[in-house]
C-alpha positions as CSV (number, residue, x, y, z in Angstrom):
1,X,1.0,9.2,28.3
2,X,4.5,7.7,28.1
3,X,3.4,6.0,24.8
4,X,2.5,9.5,23.3
5,X,5.6,11.1,24.2
6,X,7.5,8.3,22.5
7,X,5.6,8.6,19.4
8,X,6.0,12.5,19.3
9,X,9.8,11.9,19.7
10,X,10.0,9.3,16.8
11,X,7.9,11.8,14.6
12,X,10.4,14.8,15.7
13,X,13.3,12.7,14.7
14,X,11.4,11.6,11.5
15,X,11.2,15.2,10.4
16,X,14.3,15.3,8.8
17,X,14.2,15.6,4.9
18,X,16.1,12.6,4.2
19,X,14.3,10.6,6.8
20,X,10.7,11.5,5.6
21,X,11.7,10.3,2.0
22,X,12.6,7.1,3.8
23,X,9.6,6.9,5.9
24,X,7.5,7.4,2.5
25,X,9.0,4.6,0.6
26,X,8.8,2.1,3.5
27,X,5.0,3.3,3.9
28,X,4.7,2.4,-0.1
29,X,6.8,-0.9,0.0
30,X,5.2,-2.6,3.2
31,X,1.6,-1.4,3.9
32,X,1.4,-0.1,7.5
33,X,5.5,-0.4,7.8
34,X,6.0,3.3,8.3
35,X,3.4,3.5,11.1
36,X,4.9,0.7,12.9
37,X,8.2,2.5,12.2
38,X,6.8,5.7,14.0
39,X,5.4,3.8,16.9
40,X,2.1,3.6,15.7
41,X,1.7,0.0,16.2
42,X,-2.1,-0.7,16.3
43,X,-2.6,1.3,13.1
44,X,0.5,-0.4,11.4
45,X,-0.9,-4.1,12.1
46,X,-4.3,-3.2,11.0
47,X,-2.7,-1.6,7.4
48,X,-0.5,-4.6,7.0
49,X,-2.8,-7.3,7.7
50,X,-6.1,-5.3,6.1
51,X,-4.3,-4.3,2.8
52,X,-2.1,-7.6,2.4
53,X,-5.4,-9.6,2.8
54,X,-7.4,-7.5,0.3
55,X,-4.3,-7.9,-2.3
56,X,-4.2,-12.0,-1.8
57,X,-7.9,-12.2,-2.0
58,X,-8.0,-9.9,-5.0
59,X,-5.6,-12.6,-6.8
60,X,-7.3,-15.5,-5.4
61,X,-10.5,-13.7,-6.8
62,X,-8.9,-14.2,-10.2
63,X,-8.0,-10.6,-10.4
64,X,-5.8,-9.0,-13.0
65,X,-2.5,-6.9,-12.1
66,X,-2.8,-4.5,-14.8
67,X,0.2,-3.5,-16.9
68,X,0.9,0.4,-18.2
69,X,-0.4,0.3,-21.6
70,X,-0.9,4.1,-22.8
71,X,-3.3,2.7,-25.6
72,X,-5.5,1.8,-23.0
73,X,-6.1,4.9,-20.6
74,X,-8.2,3.1,-18.1
75,X,-5.9,0.1,-17.8
76,X,-3.2,2.3,-17.4
77,X,-5.0,4.1,-14.4
78,X,-5.7,0.7,-12.9
79,X,-1.9,-0.3,-13.2
80,X,-0.9,2.9,-11.3
81,X,-3.5,2.1,-8.6
82,X,-2.1,-1.6,-8.5
83,X,1.4,0.1,-8.3
84,X,0.4,1.8,-5.3
85,X,0.8,-1.2,-3.2
86,X,4.5,-1.5,-3.1
87,X,6.3,-4.9,-2.3
88,X,3.4,-7.4,-2.7
89,X,2.6,-5.8,-6.0
90,X,6.4,-6.7,-7.2
91,X,6.5,-9.9,-5.4
92,X,3.1,-11.0,-7.6
93,X,4.9,-9.4,-10.8
94,X,7.7,-11.5,-10.4
95,X,6.0,-15.0,-9.5
96,X,3.9,-14.6,-12.4
97,X,0.8,-14.2,-10.6
98,X,-2.3,-11.7,-11.2
99,X,-2.8,-12.6,-14.9
100,X,-6.2,-12.7,-14.3
101,X,-9.3,-15.0,-15.6
102,X,-11.9,-13.2,-17.6
103,X,-14.0,-16.0,-17.7
104,X,-14.3,-16.2,-13.6
105,X,-17.5,-15.1,-12.3
106,X,-15.0,-13.1,-9.6
107,X,-12.8,-11.6,-12.2
108,X,-14.1,-8.2,-11.7
109,X,-14.5,-8.5,-7.9
110,X,-10.5,-9.6,-7.8
111,X,-9.8,-6.6,-10.0
112,X,-11.7,-4.0,-7.6
113,X,-9.9,-5.6,-4.5
114,X,-6.5,-5.5,-6.2
115,X,-7.1,-1.6,-7.3
116,X,-8.6,-0.8,-4.0
117,X,-5.9,-2.2,-2.0
118,X,-3.2,0.1,-3.8
119,X,-5.3,3.1,-3.8
120,X,-6.0,2.8,0.1
121,X,-2.0,2.3,0.4
122,X,-1.5,5.6,-1.3
123,X,-3.5,7.0,1.3
124,X,-1.6,5.2,4.1
125,X,1.5,6.8,2.7
126,X,0.4,10.3,2.6
127,X,-0.8,9.5,6.4
128,X,2.5,8.3,7.4
129,X,3.9,11.6,5.7
130,X,1.9,13.5,7.9
131,X,2.7,11.5,11.2
132,X,6.4,12.0,10.2
133,X,5.9,15.8,9.5
134,X,4.5,16.2,12.8
135,X,1.2,17.2,11.7
136,X,-0.7,14.5,13.4
């Protein structure tokens, strides 16, 4: 019972407009980070491990981190989806990872893992927003 009141207290503190933006930014940058901040440790750890593992697996399967190119609308959609993962995406881009190897048998699987990880993290951001607003 004490855990629920602590979680509710943290969520009510997070309901301030500036803090909500910070919660959403944290949720985007670190998968599961906002849930950990808001006291939902189990969910936060699961999101952190699962989404990070999906992203790393996508890179290991020779997937491509797409760049925004308005000449290729589907590639741009994939780039926006990849961007949804936040800090792991930034680190991979800076490190030069995610170039993709089109000839690899696992290329499309890697792309799918990378895109799905970004889209799922977008849903995690929305969930963190709902928690911070006190809706959950």
